[in-house]
PyMOL Python script that loads the backbone (N, CA, C, O; Angstrom):
from pymol import cmd

cmd.read_pdbstr("""\
ATOM      1  N   MET A   1     -27.789 -38.216 -41.487  1.00  0.00           N
ATOM      2  CA  MET A   1     -28.647 -38.002 -40.181  1.00  0.00           C
ATOM      3  C   MET A   1     -27.908 -37.445 -39.083  1.00  0.00           C
ATOM      4  O   MET A   1     -26.928 -38.056 -38.656  1.00  0.00           O
ATOM      5  N   THR A   2     -28.251 -36.400 -38.601  1.00  0.00           N
ATOM      6  CA  THR A   2     -27.619 -35.667 -37.397  1.00  0.00           C
ATOM      7  C   THR A   2     -27.902 -36.214 -36.111  1.00  0.00           C
ATOM      8  O   THR A   2     -29.059 -36.406 -35.736  1.00  0.00           O
ATOM      9  N   ILE A   3     -26.861 -36.483 -35.391  1.00  0.00           N
ATOM     10  CA  ILE A   3     -26.951 -37.240 -34.235  1.00  0.00           C
ATOM     11  C   ILE A   3     -27.337 -36.202 -33.011  1.00  0.00           C
ATOM     12  O   ILE A   3     -26.663 -35.173 -32.985  1.00  0.00           O
ATOM     13  N   GLU A   4     -28.281 -36.351 -32.062  1.00  0.00           N
ATOM     14  CA  GLU A   4     -28.563 -35.695 -30.929  1.00  0.00           C
ATOM     15  C   GLU A   4     -27.592 -36.014 -29.807  1.00  0.00           C
ATOM     16  O   GLU A   4     -27.210 -37.154 -29.545  1.00  0.00           O
ATOM     17  N   ARG A   5     -27.176 -34.768 -29.082  1.00  0.00           N
ATOM     18  CA  ARG A   5     -26.426 -34.992 -27.731  1.00  0.00           C
ATOM     19  C   ARG A   5     -27.067 -34.165 -26.700  1.00  0.00           C
ATOM     20  O   ARG A   5     -27.191 -32.941 -26.748  1.00  0.00           O
ATOM     21  N   GLU A   6     -27.466 -34.958 -25.754  1.00  0.00           N
ATOM     22  CA  GLU A   6     -28.035 -34.152 -24.486  1.00  0.00           C
ATOM     23  C   GLU A   6     -27.046 -33.650 -23.575  1.00  0.00           C
ATOM     24  O   GLU A   6     -26.084 -34.318 -23.197  1.00  0.00           O
ATOM     25  N   VAL A   7     -27.328 -32.251 -23.160  1.00  0.00           N
ATOM     26  CA  VAL A   7     -26.296 -31.680 -22.390  1.00  0.00           C
ATOM     27  C   VAL A   7     -26.941 -31.452 -21.087  1.00  0.00           C
ATOM     28  O   VAL A   7     -28.045 -30.913 -21.005  1.00  0.00           O
ATOM     29  N   LEU A   8     -26.185 -31.906 -19.939  1.00  0.00           N
ATOM     30  CA  LEU A   8     -26.740 -31.704 -18.526  1.00  0.00           C
ATOM     31  C   LEU A   8     -25.922 -30.900 -17.762  1.00  0.00           C
ATOM     32  O   LEU A   8     -26.328 -30.614 -16.636  1.00  0.00           O
ATOM     33  N   GLN A   9     -24.765 -30.436 -18.161  1.00  0.00           N
ATOM     34  CA  GLN A   9     -23.694 -29.688 -17.447  1.00  0.00           C
ATOM     35  C   GLN A   9     -23.119 -28.738 -18.497  1.00  0.00           C
ATOM     36  O   GLN A   9     -23.446 -28.785 -19.683  1.00  0.00           O
ATOM     37  N   THR A  10     -22.224 -27.855 -17.973  1.00  0.00           N
ATOM     38  CA  THR A  10     -21.353 -26.980 -18.687  1.00  0.00           C
ATOM     39  C   THR A  10     -20.132 -26.701 -17.943  1.00  0.00           C
ATOM     40  O   THR A  10     -20.175 -26.671 -16.713  1.00  0.00           O
ATOM     41  N   ALA A  11     -19.060 -26.499 -18.567  1.00  0.00           N
ATOM     42  CA  ALA A  11     -17.905 -26.016 -18.010  1.00  0.00           C
ATOM     43  C   ALA A  11     -17.897 -24.443 -18.342  1.00  0.00           C
ATOM     44  O   ALA A  11     -18.385 -23.981 -19.374  1.00  0.00           O
ATOM     45  N   LYS A  12     -17.292 -23.694 -17.356  1.00  0.00           N
ATOM     46  CA  LYS A  12     -17.360 -22.189 -17.589  1.00  0.00           C
ATOM     47  C   LYS A  12     -15.939 -21.661 -17.105  1.00  0.00           C
ATOM     48  O   LYS A  12     -15.321 -22.205 -16.190  1.00  0.00           O
ATOM     49  N   ASP A  13     -15.494 -20.590 -17.780  1.00  0.00           N
ATOM     50  CA  ASP A  13     -14.338 -20.016 -17.344  1.00  0.00           C
ATOM     51  C   ASP A  13     -14.560 -18.973 -16.075  1.00  0.00           C
ATOM     52  O   ASP A  13     -15.689 -18.885 -15.594  1.00  0.00           O
ATOM     53  N   ARG A  14     -13.583 -18.267 -15.595  1.00  0.00           N
ATOM     54  CA  ARG A  14     -13.746 -17.496 -14.412  1.00  0.00           C
ATOM     55  C   ARG A  14     -14.839 -16.161 -14.711  1.00  0.00           C
ATOM     56  O   ARG A  14     -15.353 -15.495 -13.812  1.00  0.00           O
ATOM     57  N   ASP A  15     -15.013 -15.991 -15.893  1.00  0.00           N
ATOM     58  CA  ASP A  15     -16.093 -14.801 -16.219  1.00  0.00           C
ATOM     59  C   ASP A  15     -17.304 -15.350 -16.410  1.00  0.00           C
ATOM     60  O   ASP A  15     -18.250 -14.604 -16.663  1.00  0.00           O
ATOM     61  N   GLY A  16     -17.494 -16.798 -16.319  1.00  0.00           N
ATOM     62  CA  GLY A  16     -18.874 -17.344 -16.554  1.00  0.00           C
ATOM     63  C   GLY A  16     -19.093 -17.770 -18.011  1.00  0.00           C
ATOM     64  O   GLY A  16     -20.134 -18.340 -18.339  1.00  0.00           O
ATOM     65  N   ASP A  17     -18.149 -17.507 -18.854  1.00  0.00           N
ATOM     66  CA  ASP A  17     -18.467 -17.913 -20.195  1.00  0.00           C
ATOM     67  C   ASP A  17     -18.375 -19.387 -20.441  1.00  0.00           C
ATOM     68  O   ASP A  17     -17.497 -20.034 -19.869  1.00  0.00           O
ATOM     69  N   ILE A  18     -19.161 -19.915 -21.192  1.00  0.00           N
ATOM     70  CA  ILE A  18     -19.258 -21.490 -21.523  1.00  0.00           C
ATOM     71  C   ILE A  18     -18.076 -22.004 -22.245  1.00  0.00           C
ATOM     72  O   ILE A  18     -17.909 -21.557 -23.380  1.00  0.00           O
ATOM     73  N   THR A  19     -17.213 -22.875 -21.783  1.00  0.00           N
ATOM     74  CA  THR A  19     -15.917 -23.403 -22.372  1.00  0.00           C
ATOM     75  C   THR A  19     -16.303 -24.818 -22.934  1.00  0.00           C
ATOM     76  O   THR A  19     -15.802 -25.235 -23.978  1.00  0.00           O
ATOM     77  N   ALA A  20     -17.127 -25.474 -22.270  1.00  0.00           N
ATOM     78  CA  ALA A  20     -17.487 -27.069 -22.797  1.00  0.00           C
ATOM     79  C   ALA A  20     -18.875 -27.304 -22.380  1.00  0.00           C
ATOM     80  O   ALA A  20     -19.397 -26.729 -21.425  1.00  0.00           O
ATOM     81  N   LEU A  21     -19.528 -28.281 -23.226  1.00  0.00           N
ATOM     82  CA  LEU A  21     -20.773 -28.924 -22.904  1.00  0.00           C
ATOM     83  C   LEU A  21     -20.467 -30.307 -22.563  1.00  0.00           C
ATOM     84  O   LEU A  21     -19.604 -30.955 -23.156  1.00  0.00           O
ATOM     85  N   CYS A  22     -21.342 -30.863 -21.380  1.00  0.00           N
ATOM     86  CA  CYS A  22     -21.007 -32.123 -20.785  1.00  0.00           C
ATOM     87  C   CYS A  22     -22.227 -32.954 -20.575  1.00  0.00           C
ATOM     88  O   CYS A  22     -23.345 -32.454 -20.450  1.00  0.00           O
ATOM     89  N   ARG A  23     -21.985 -34.245 -20.539  1.00  0.00           N
ATOM     90  CA  ARG A  23     -22.824 -35.199 -20.057  1.00  0.00           C
ATOM     91  C   ARG A  23     -22.150 -36.306 -19.607  1.00  0.00           C
ATOM     92  O   ARG A  23     -21.596 -37.075 -20.392  1.00  0.00           O
ATOM     93  N   SER A  24     -22.145 -36.482 -18.260  1.00  0.00           N
ATOM     94  CA  SER A  24     -21.294 -37.565 -17.486  1.00  0.00           C
ATOM     95  C   SER A  24     -21.532 -39.025 -18.100  1.00  0.00           C
ATOM     96  O   SER A  24     -22.667 -39.431 -18.351  1.00  0.00           O
ATOM     97  N   GLY A  25     -20.452 -39.734 -18.307  1.00  0.00           N
ATOM     98  CA  GLY A  25     -20.595 -41.139 -18.865  1.00  0.00           C
ATOM     99  C   GLY A  25     -20.704 -41.174 -20.368  1.00  0.00           C
ATOM    100  O   GLY A  25     -20.839 -42.290 -20.870  1.00  0.00           O
ATOM    101  N   GLN A  26     -20.667 -40.153 -21.143  1.00  0.00           N
ATOM    102  CA  GLN A  26     -20.751 -40.136 -22.460  1.00  0.00           C
ATOM    103  C   GLN A  26     -19.229 -39.927 -22.996  1.00  0.00           C
ATOM    104  O   GLN A  26     -18.453 -39.129 -22.471  1.00  0.00           O
ATOM    105  N   THR A  27     -18.893 -40.773 -24.145  1.00  0.00           N
ATOM    106  CA  THR A  27     -17.601 -40.696 -24.712  1.00  0.00           C
ATOM    107  C   THR A  27     -17.258 -39.384 -25.146  1.00  0.00           C
ATOM    108  O   THR A  27     -16.081 -39.027 -25.092  1.00  0.00           O
ATOM    109  N   TRP A  28     -18.243 -38.543 -25.617  1.00  0.00           N
ATOM    110  CA  TRP A  28     -17.949 -37.342 -26.319  1.00  0.00           C
ATOM    111  C   TRP A  28     -17.731 -36.163 -25.405  1.00  0.00           C
ATOM    112  O   TRP A  28     -17.283 -35.092 -25.814  1.00  0.00           O
ATOM    113  N   SER A  29     -18.081 -36.412 -24.083  1.00  0.00           N
ATOM    114  CA  SER A  29     -18.177 -35.364 -23.073  1.00  0.00           C
ATOM    115  C   SER A  29     -16.857 -35.429 -22.120  1.00  0.00           C
ATOM    116  O   SER A  29     -16.434 -36.486 -21.651  1.00  0.00           O
ATOM    117  N   PRO A  30     -16.284 -34.196 -21.904  1.00  0.00           N
ATOM    118  CA  PRO A  30     -16.709 -32.784 -22.381  1.00  0.00           C
ATOM    119  C   PRO A  30     -16.286 -32.586 -23.710  1.00  0.00           C
ATOM    120  O   PRO A  30     -15.305 -33.104 -24.245  1.00  0.00           O
ATOM    121  N   ARG A  31     -17.153 -31.741 -24.243  1.00  0.00           N
ATOM    122  CA  ARG A  31     -16.909 -31.201 -25.690  1.00  0.00           C
ATOM    123  C   ARG A  31     -16.631 -29.870 -25.536  1.00  0.00           C
ATOM    124  O   ARG A  31     -17.448 -29.095 -25.038  1.00  0.00           O
ATOM    125  N   ARG A  32     -15.427 -29.500 -25.965  1.00  0.00           N
ATOM    126  CA  ARG A  32     -14.886 -28.120 -26.018  1.00  0.00           C
ATOM    127  C   ARG A  32     -15.876 -27.198 -26.861  1.00  0.00           C
ATOM    128  O   ARG A  32     -16.436 -27.632 -27.868  1.00  0.00           O
ATOM    129  N   LYS A  33     -16.038 -26.043 -26.440  1.00  0.00           N
ATOM    130  CA  LYS A  33     -16.779 -24.916 -27.062  1.00  0.00           C
ATOM    131  C   LYS A  33     -16.733 -24.886 -28.537  1.00  0.00           C
ATOM    132  O   LYS A  33     -17.714 -24.908 -29.281  1.00  0.00           O
ATOM    133  N   ALA A  34     -15.277 -24.823 -28.940  1.00  0.00           N
ATOM    134  CA  ALA A  34     -14.963 -24.769 -30.597  1.00  0.00           C
ATOM    135  C   ALA A  34     -15.437 -26.087 -31.200  1.00  0.00           C
ATOM    136  O   ALA A  34     -15.955 -26.109 -32.317  1.00  0.00           O
ATOM    137  N   ASP A  35     -15.283 -27.055 -30.552  1.00  0.00           N
ATOM    138  CA  ASP A  35     -15.646 -28.246 -31.304  1.00  0.00           C
ATOM    139  C   ASP A  35     -17.248 -28.340 -31.422  1.00  0.00           C
ATOM    140  O   ASP A  35     -17.837 -28.586 -32.474  1.00  0.00           O
ATOM    141  N   ALA A  36     -17.870 -28.104 -30.161  1.00  0.00           N
ATOM    142  CA  ALA A  36     -19.376 -28.034 -30.440  1.00  0.00           C
ATOM    143  C   ALA A  36     -19.786 -26.998 -31.301  1.00  0.00           C
ATOM    144  O   ALA A  36     -20.847 -27.224 -31.883  1.00  0.00           O
ATOM    145  N   ILE A  37     -19.221 -25.897 -31.547  1.00  0.00           N
ATOM    146  CA  ILE A  37     -19.721 -24.876 -32.677  1.00  0.00           C
ATOM    147  C   ILE A  37     -19.410 -25.525 -33.899  1.00  0.00           C
ATOM    148  O   ILE A  37     -20.285 -25.430 -34.760  1.00  0.00           O
ATOM    149  N   ARG A  38     -18.424 -26.137 -34.185  1.00  0.00           N
ATOM    150  CA  ARG A  38     -18.102 -26.740 -35.442  1.00  0.00           C
ATOM    151  C   ARG A  38     -19.168 -27.875 -35.681  1.00  0.00           C
ATOM    152  O   ARG A  38     -19.702 -28.027 -36.780  1.00  0.00           O
ATOM    153  N   ASP A  39     -19.418 -28.586 -34.693  1.00  0.00           N
ATOM    154  CA  ASP A  39     -20.467 -29.714 -34.978  1.00  0.00           C
ATOM    155  C   ASP A  39     -21.667 -29.306 -35.177  1.00  0.00           C
ATOM    156  O   ASP A  39     -22.431 -29.955 -35.891  1.00  0.00           O
ATOM    157  N   ILE A  40     -22.090 -27.985 -34.486  1.00  0.00           N
ATOM    158  CA  ILE A  40     -23.419 -27.359 -34.985  1.00  0.00           C
ATOM    159  C   ILE A  40     -23.535 -26.871 -36.217  1.00  0.00           C
ATOM    160  O   ILE A  40     -24.499 -27.075 -36.954  1.00  0.00           O
ATOM    161  N   GLU A  41     -22.393 -26.098 -36.531  1.00  0.00           N
ATOM    162  CA  GLU A  41     -22.485 -25.391 -37.752  1.00  0.00           C
ATOM    163  C   GLU A  41     -22.174 -26.360 -38.945  1.00  0.00           C
ATOM    164  O   GLU A  41     -22.457 -25.942 -40.067  1.00  0.00           O
ATOM    165  N   THR A  42     -21.681 -27.479 -38.838  1.00  0.00           N
ATOM    166  CA  THR A  42     -21.634 -28.458 -40.115  1.00  0.00           C
ATOM    167  C   THR A  42     -22.741 -29.461 -40.082  1.00  0.00           C
ATOM    168  O   THR A  42     -22.857 -30.283 -40.990  1.00  0.00           O
ATOM    169  N   GLY A  43     -23.566 -29.419 -39.054  1.00  0.00           N
ATOM    170  CA  GLY A  43     -24.599 -30.272 -39.012  1.00  0.00           C
ATOM    171  C   GLY A  43     -24.297 -31.669 -38.511  1.00  0.00           C
ATOM    172  O   GLY A  43     -25.157 -32.549 -38.563  1.00  0.00           O
ATOM    173  N   SER A  44     -23.117 -31.875 -38.040  1.00  0.00           N
ATOM    174  CA  SER A  44     -22.705 -33.170 -37.640  1.00  0.00           C
ATOM    175  C   SER A  44     -23.372 -33.824 -36.395  1.00  0.00           C
ATOM    176  O   SER A  44     -23.621 -35.024 -36.283  1.00  0.00           O
ATOM    177  N   TYR A  45     -23.635 -32.811 -35.439  1.00  0.00           N
ATOM    178  CA  TYR A  45     -24.309 -33.153 -34.246  1.00  0.00           C
ATOM    179  C   TYR A  45     -25.242 -31.910 -33.738  1.00  0.00           C
ATOM    180  O   TYR A  45     -24.886 -30.760 -33.994  1.00  0.00           O
ATOM    181  N   ARG A  46     -26.311 -32.141 -33.094  1.00  0.00           N
ATOM    182  CA  ARG A  46     -27.244 -31.304 -32.499  1.00  0.00           C
ATOM    183  C   ARG A  46     -26.901 -31.576 -31.079  1.00  0.00           C
ATOM    184  O   ARG A  46     -26.454 -32.650 -30.676  1.00  0.00           O
ATOM    185  N   TYR A  47     -27.168 -30.409 -30.267  1.00  0.00           N
ATOM    186  CA  TYR A  47     -27.020 -30.486 -28.878  1.00  0.00           C
ATOM    187  C   TYR A  47     -28.346 -29.733 -28.305  1.00  0.00           C
ATOM    188  O   TYR A  47     -28.925 -28.771 -28.811  1.00  0.00           O
ATOM    189  N   HIS A  48     -28.645 -30.386 -27.194  1.00  0.00           N
ATOM    190  CA  HIS A  48     -29.991 -29.838 -26.634  1.00  0.00           C
ATOM    191  C   HIS A  48     -29.856 -30.066 -25.195  1.00  0.00           C
ATOM    192  O   HIS A  48     -29.077 -30.899 -24.733  1.00  0.00           O
ATOM    193  N   VAL A  49     -30.673 -29.267 -24.440  1.00  0.00           N
ATOM    194  CA  VAL A  49     -30.933 -29.355 -22.934  1.00  0.00           C
ATOM    195  C   VAL A  49     -32.296 -29.850 -22.967  1.00  0.00           C
ATOM    196  O   VAL A  49     -33.175 -29.297 -23.627  1.00  0.00           O
ATOM    197  N   PRO A  50     -32.540 -31.215 -22.037  1.00  0.00           N
ATOM    198  CA  PRO A  50     -33.862 -31.906 -21.908  1.00  0.00           C
ATOM    199  C   PRO A  50     -34.531 -31.059 -20.620  1.00  0.00           C
ATOM    200  O   PRO A  50     -33.940 -30.609 -19.638  1.00  0.00           O
ATOM    201  N   MET A  51     -35.982 -30.992 -20.956  1.00  0.00           N
ATOM    202  CA  MET A  51     -36.805 -30.263 -20.112  1.00  0.00           C
ATOM    203  C   MET A  51     -37.713 -31.274 -19.300  1.00  0.00           C
ATOM    204  O   MET A  51     -37.979 -32.384 -19.761  1.00  0.00           O
ATOM    205  N   LYS A  52     -38.091 -30.922 -18.301  1.00  0.00           N
ATOM    206  CA  LYS A  52     -38.930 -31.834 -17.452  1.00  0.00           C
ATOM    207  C   LYS A  52     -40.135 -32.562 -18.031  1.00  0.00           C
ATOM    208  O   LYS A  52     -40.542 -33.694 -17.773  1.00  0.00           O
ATOM    209  N   ASP A  53     -40.685 -31.506 -19.008  1.00  0.00           N
ATOM    210  CA  ASP A  53     -41.855 -32.074 -19.730  1.00  0.00           C
ATOM    211  C   ASP A  53     -41.636 -32.862 -20.776  1.00  0.00           C
ATOM    212  O   ASP A  53     -42.559 -33.315 -21.453  1.00  0.00           O
ATOM    213  N   GLY A  54     -40.143 -33.143 -21.050  1.00  0.00           N
ATOM    214  CA  GLY A  54     -39.866 -34.067 -22.339  1.00  0.00           C
ATOM    215  C   GLY A  54     -39.512 -33.274 -23.368  1.00  0.00           C
ATOM    216  O   GLY A  54     -38.979 -33.865 -24.307  1.00  0.00           O
ATOM    217  N   SER A  55     -39.646 -32.154 -23.467  1.00  0.00           N
ATOM    218  CA  SER A  55     -39.323 -31.421 -24.494  1.00  0.00           C
ATOM    219  C   SER A  55     -37.698 -31.099 -24.571  1.00  0.00           C
ATOM    220  O   SER A  55     -36.983 -31.343 -23.599  1.00  0.00           O
ATOM    221  N   LYS A  56     -37.197 -30.566 -25.723  1.00  0.00           N
ATOM    222  CA  LYS A  56     -35.690 -30.437 -25.896  1.00  0.00           C
ATOM    223  C   LYS A  56     -35.521 -29.021 -26.250  1.00  0.00           C
ATOM    224  O   LYS A  56     -36.211 -28.562 -27.159  1.00  0.00           O
ATOM    225  N   THR A  57     -34.606 -28.220 -25.575  1.00  0.00           N
ATOM    226  CA  THR A  57     -34.163 -26.808 -25.776  1.00  0.00           C
ATOM    227  C   THR A  57     -33.018 -27.055 -26.772  1.00  0.00           C
ATOM    228  O   THR A  57     -32.052 -27.700 -26.365  1.00  0.00           O
ATOM    229  N   PRO A  58     -33.030 -26.651 -27.911  1.00  0.00           N
ATOM    230  CA  PRO A  58     -31.672 -26.556 -28.803  1.00  0.00           C
ATOM    231  C   PRO A  58     -30.732 -25.554 -28.257  1.00  0.00           C
ATOM    232  O   PRO A  58     -31.059 -24.484 -27.745  1.00  0.00           O
ATOM    233  N   ILE A  59     -29.552 -25.998 -28.414  1.00  0.00           N
ATOM    234  CA  ILE A  59     -28.343 -25.197 -28.154  1.00  0.00           C
ATOM    235  C   ILE A  59     -27.924 -24.644 -29.771  1.00  0.00           C
ATOM    236  O   ILE A  59     -27.736 -25.423 -30.706  1.00  0.00           O
ATOM    237  N   HIS A  60     -27.845 -23.444 -29.854  1.00  0.00           N
ATOM    238  CA  HIS A  60     -27.160 -23.012 -31.071  1.00  0.00           C
ATOM    239  C   HIS A  60     -25.947 -21.881 -30.956  1.00  0.00           C
ATOM    240  O   HIS A  60     -25.508 -21.408 -29.907  1.00  0.00           O
ATOM    241  N   VAL A  61     -25.594 -21.625 -32.082  1.00  0.00           N
ATOM    242  CA  VAL A  61     -24.452 -20.712 -32.248  1.00  0.00           C
ATOM    243  C   VAL A  61     -24.823 -19.363 -32.391  1.00  0.00           C
ATOM    244  O   VAL A  61     -25.858 -19.098 -33.003  1.00  0.00           O
ATOM    245  N   VAL A  62     -24.075 -18.415 -31.878  1.00  0.00           N
ATOM    246  CA  VAL A  62     -24.506 -16.952 -31.901  1.00  0.00           C
ATOM    247  C   VAL A  62     -23.351 -16.280 -32.258  1.00  0.00           C
ATOM    248  O   VAL A  62     -22.295 -16.662 -31.751  1.00  0.00           O
ATOM    249  N   ASN A  63     -23.347 -15.338 -33.043  1.00  0.00           N
ATOM    250  CA  ASN A  63     -22.194 -14.565 -33.490  1.00  0.00           C
ATOM    251  C   ASN A  63     -22.235 -13.132 -32.519  1.00  0.00           C
ATOM    252  O   ASN A  63     -23.051 -12.242 -32.759  1.00  0.00           O
ATOM    253  N   GLY A  64     -21.425 -13.058 -31.603  1.00  0.00           N
ATOM    254  CA  GLY A  64     -21.500 -12.003 -30.830  1.00  0.00           C
ATOM    255  C   GLY A  64     -20.274 -10.977 -31.159  1.00  0.00           C
ATOM    256  O   GLY A  64     -19.468 -11.141 -32.074  1.00  0.00           O
ATOM    257  N   PRO A  65     -20.286  -9.986 -30.322  1.00  0.00           N
ATOM    258  CA  PRO A  65     -19.149  -8.880 -30.543  1.00  0.00           C
ATOM    259  C   PRO A  65     -17.786  -9.399 -30.255  1.00  0.00           C
ATOM    260  O   PRO A  65     -16.825  -8.785 -30.719  1.00  0.00           O
ATOM    261  N   LYS A  66     -17.583 -10.574 -29.465  1.00  0.00           N
ATOM    262  CA  LYS A  66     -16.283 -11.299 -29.179  1.00  0.00           C
ATOM    263  C   LYS A  66     -16.121 -12.389 -29.887  1.00  0.00           C
ATOM    264  O   LYS A  66     -15.113 -13.066 -29.681  1.00  0.00           O
ATOM    265  N   GLY A  67     -17.043 -12.777 -30.835  1.00  0.00           N
ATOM    266  CA  GLY A  67     -16.930 -14.096 -31.519  1.00  0.00           C
ATOM    267  C   GLY A  67     -18.073 -14.969 -31.217  1.00  0.00           C
ATOM    268  O   GLY A  67     -19.038 -14.602 -30.547  1.00  0.00           O
ATOM    269  N   LYS A  68     -17.937 -16.100 -31.718  1.00  0.00           N
ATOM    270  CA  LYS A  68     -18.992 -17.152 -31.642  1.00  0.00           C
ATOM    271  C   LYS A  68     -19.118 -17.627 -30.157  1.00  0.00           C
ATOM    272  O   LYS A  68     -18.131 -17.678 -29.424  1.00  0.00           O
ATOM    273  N   TYR A  69     -20.326 -17.960 -29.760  1.00  0.00           N
ATOM    274  CA  TYR A  69     -20.628 -18.648 -28.525  1.00  0.00           C
ATOM    275  C   TYR A  69     -21.786 -19.490 -28.573  1.00  0.00           C
ATOM    276  O   TYR A  69     -22.474 -19.477 -29.594  1.00  0.00           O
ATOM    277  N   LEU A  70     -22.092 -20.222 -27.599  1.00  0.00           N
ATOM    278  CA  LEU A  70     -23.298 -21.284 -27.561  1.00  0.00           C
ATOM    279  C   LEU A  70     -24.281 -20.707 -26.616  1.00  0.00           C
ATOM    280  O   LEU A  70     -23.908 -20.107 -25.608  1.00  0.00           O
ATOM    281  N   ARG A  71     -25.610 -20.885 -26.938  1.00  0.00           N
ATOM    282  CA  ARG A  71     -26.624 -20.606 -26.150  1.00  0.00           C
ATOM    283  C   ARG A  71     -28.043 -21.198 -26.305  1.00  0.00           C
ATOM    284  O   ARG A  71     -28.326 -21.805 -27.338  1.00  0.00           O
ATOM    285  N   THR A  72     -28.739 -21.077 -25.539  1.00  0.00           N
ATOM    286  CA  THR A  72     -30.239 -21.498 -25.870  1.00  0.00           C
ATOM    287  C   THR A  72     -31.101 -20.269 -25.790  1.00  0.00           C
ATOM    288  O   THR A  72     -30.675 -19.260 -25.229  1.00  0.00           O
ATOM    289  N   ASN A  73     -32.322 -20.315 -26.342  1.00  0.00           N
ATOM    290  CA  ASN A  73     -33.121 -19.191 -26.626  1.00  0.00           C
ATOM    291  C   ASN A  73     -33.772 -18.884 -25.024  1.00  0.00           C
ATOM    292  O   ASN A  73     -34.100 -19.820 -24.295  1.00  0.00           O
ATOM    293  N   TRP A  74     -33.879 -17.683 -24.676  1.00  0.00           N
ATOM    294  CA  TRP A  74     -34.390 -17.214 -23.553  1.00  0.00           C
ATOM    295  C   TRP A  74     -35.863 -17.591 -23.427  1.00  0.00           C
ATOM    296  O   TRP A  74     -36.521 -17.268 -24.416  1.00  0.00           O
ATOM    297  N   ASP A  75     -36.550 -18.204 -22.438  1.00  0.00           N
ATOM    298  CA  ASP A  75     -37.857 -18.653 -22.412  1.00  0.00           C
ATOM    299  C   ASP A  75     -38.470 -18.447 -21.078  1.00  0.00           C
ATOM    300  O   ASP A  75     -39.434 -19.175 -20.837  1.00  0.00           O
ATOM    301  N   LYS A  76     -38.119 -17.628 -20.186  1.00  0.00           N
ATOM    302  CA  LYS A  76     -38.755 -17.317 -18.865  1.00  0.00           C
ATOM    303  C   LYS A  76     -38.274 -18.517 -18.094  1.00  0.00           C
ATOM    304  O   LYS A  76     -39.090 -18.706 -17.192  1.00  0.00           O
ATOM    305  N   THR A  77     -37.333 -19.392 -18.049  1.00  0.00           N
ATOM    306  CA  THR A  77     -37.158 -20.415 -17.179  1.00  0.00           C
ATOM    307  C   THR A  77     -35.417 -20.613 -17.223  1.00  0.00           C
ATOM    308  O   THR A  77     -34.795 -20.719 -18.279  1.00  0.00           O
ATOM    309  N   ASP A  78     -34.892 -20.634 -16.083  1.00  0.00           N
ATOM    310  CA  ASP A  78     -33.522 -20.825 -15.960  1.00  0.00           C
ATOM    311  C   ASP A  78     -33.070 -22.345 -15.892  1.00  0.00           C
ATOM    312  O   ASP A  78     -31.926 -22.613 -15.524  1.00  0.00           O
ATOM    313  N   ARG A  79     -33.890 -23.251 -16.216  1.00  0.00           N
ATOM    314  CA  ARG A  79     -33.545 -24.599 -16.177  1.00  0.00           C
ATOM    315  C   ARG A  79     -32.841 -25.162 -17.479  1.00  0.00           C
ATOM    316  O   ARG A  79     -32.235 -26.232 -17.420  1.00  0.00           O
ATOM    317  N   ASN A  80     -32.913 -24.539 -18.491  1.00  0.00           N
ATOM    318  CA  ASN A  80     -32.325 -24.816 -19.790  1.00  0.00           C
ATOM    319  C   ASN A  80     -31.056 -23.746 -20.072  1.00  0.00           C
ATOM    320  O   ASN A  80     -30.264 -23.933 -20.995  1.00  0.00           O
ATOM    321  N   ASN A  81     -30.985 -22.813 -19.322  1.00  0.00           N
ATOM    322  CA  ASN A  81     -29.993 -21.827 -19.608  1.00  0.00           C
ATOM    323  C   ASN A  81     -28.527 -22.235 -19.311  1.00  0.00           C
ATOM    324  O   ASN A  81     -28.179 -22.557 -18.175  1.00  0.00           O
ATOM    325  N   LEU A  82     -27.653 -22.211 -20.402  1.00  0.00           N
ATOM    326  CA  LEU A  82     -26.378 -22.916 -20.261  1.00  0.00           C
ATOM    327  C   LEU A  82     -25.572 -22.468 -19.127  1.00  0.00           C
ATOM    328  O   LEU A  82     -24.779 -23.245 -18.594  1.00  0.00           O
ATOM    329  N   ASP A  83     -25.720 -21.286 -18.732  1.00  0.00           N
ATOM    330  CA  ASP A  83     -24.984 -20.568 -17.571  1.00  0.00           C
ATOM    331  C   ASP A  83     -25.534 -21.108 -16.201  1.00  0.00           C
ATOM    332  O   ASP A  83     -24.839 -21.087 -15.185  1.00  0.00           O
ATOM    333  N   ASP A  84     -26.795 -21.583 -16.228  1.00  0.00           N
ATOM    334  CA  ASP A  84     -27.310 -22.185 -14.928  1.00  0.00           C
ATOM    335  C   ASP A  84     -27.200 -23.531 -14.775  1.00  0.00           C
ATOM    336  O   ASP A  84     -27.571 -24.101 -13.749  1.00  0.00           O
ATOM    337  N   LEU A  85     -26.667 -24.148 -15.816  1.00  0.00           N
ATOM    338  CA  LEU A  85     -26.445 -25.665 -15.621  1.00  0.00           C
ATOM    339  C   LEU A  85     -25.488 -25.794 -14.754  1.00  0.00           C
ATOM    340  O   LEU A  85     -24.661 -24.922 -14.488  1.00  0.00           O
ATOM    341  N   PRO A  86     -25.567 -27.134 -14.165  1.00  0.00           N
ATOM    342  CA  PRO A  86     -24.334 -27.452 -13.131  1.00  0.00           C
ATOM    343  C   PRO A  86     -22.997 -27.686 -13.779  1.00  0.00           C
ATOM    344  O   PRO A  86     -22.906 -28.068 -14.946  1.00  0.00           O
ATOM    345  N   ASP A  87     -21.908 -27.439 -12.967  1.00  0.00           N
ATOM    346  CA  ASP A  87     -20.680 -27.575 -13.629  1.00  0.00           C
ATOM    347  C   ASP A  87     -20.302 -28.953 -14.154  1.00  0.00           C
ATOM    348  O   ASP A  87     -20.735 -29.911 -13.514  1.00  0.00           O
ATOM    349  N   CYS A  88     -19.625 -29.166 -15.128  1.00  0.00           N
ATOM    350  CA  CYS A  88     -19.273 -30.556 -15.493  1.00  0.00           C
ATOM    351  C   CYS A  88     -18.524 -31.318 -14.440  1.00  0.00           C
ATOM    352  O   CYS A  88     -17.772 -30.750 -13.648  1.00  0.00           O
ATOM    353  N   THR A  89     -18.756 -32.716 -14.442  1.00  0.00           N
ATOM    354  CA  THR A  89     -18.259 -33.478 -13.529  1.00  0.00           C
ATOM    355  C   THR A  89     -17.327 -34.537 -14.123  1.00  0.00           C
ATOM    356  O   THR A  89     -16.840 -35.450 -13.455  1.00  0.00           O
ATOM    357  N   CYS A  90     -17.149 -34.372 -15.237  1.00  0.00           N
ATOM    358  CA  CYS A  90     -16.357 -35.390 -15.912  1.00  0.00           C
ATOM    359  C   CYS A  90     -15.044 -35.055 -16.365  1.00  0.00           C
ATOM    360  O   CYS A  90     -14.355 -35.899 -16.938  1.00  0.00           O
TER     361      CYS A  90
END
""", "prot")
cmd.dss("prot")
cmd.show_as("cartoon", "prot")
cmd.util.cbc("prot")
cmd.orient("prot")
């Protein structure tokens, strides 16, 4: 069984690239990008951003020109875009 992890914040580098996923108060947080990518690819954990309507926007791994990165699917709202989430506080 794959465990779900809810993401409410992200850590970003000076270029705005996601470096970690976060949820204050959780023992797994912050989860470094490389570890979250491995979690998703191995099926150990799934990460998502909760929406106000109760739905969950999955976070997935993308193979880009500079390597793998994390993102949500574009859906005409910025409430679940990883770049737009508040900075990690943990």
